[in-house]
C-alpha positions, 0 to 999 in steps of 0.5 A: 531057600527058592522063590516060587516061579512066577508065570511070565507076563502074557504081554511080553513078547518071549524071544522066541515069539520076537525071532519068529517074528523077524523071519516073517517078512511082507515087504518088497522083494530086493531086485536081481541082477544087481540092479538097483532100480528100487523105484516100483518096489519104494512107490509099492511099500509106500502105497502099502503103509499108506493103506495099513495107516487107515488115514487119508493121504490128506490127513498124511500129509497134515501131520507130516507139515507139523511134524516138520519143523522147517516150515515146509507143507506136504500136500495131498498132490505130493504124497500122490506123485511119490506113490504114483508108478508114472510119476518122475517124483520121488519122495525126499529122503528127509521125509521119510521119517516124518512120512512113518511117524505119520503112518504109524509105520517104520516099513521104508526104514525096515525095506531099506535095511532088507536091501542092505541084508540087514534087519531093521530092530526097534528099540523094545525089540532091541531090550527083548534080545537083551533080556533073552541074552541076560536069561541064557546069561543066567541059567549059564552062571546058575549051572556053573554055581551048582557044579562049583557048590557040588565040586566043593561038597 
């Protein structure tokens, strides 16, 4: 006896939704002609993350300071210098994680992955992909089981 098929949870992303989401690319473009100068793109991405976070630069600085355990203080002026096109200051690599946590974003990490022709896949997305692979494997095993049963009858 087979159980009735349950409707999928509408809150769960399907593998098709996930693939469609991966194909969306709102990140800055990568440099052309082999250039590795990503200064303007990175500053633009940081500005966009700040805009989308809907919190002030002062709040971001406070959240970043609170998340750093080395006693360093992040200021609004520092954040301003990381985003101005005419500045020679850049966000230090060791602050990117703190910045993304403060802004609830992974856009900078996603952009860095894009520079290497890759995609950033977070834990939840990875689980969705694993689930999709398991569902495919289950369907293949069920088909093989049916085939073997037919051969035995």
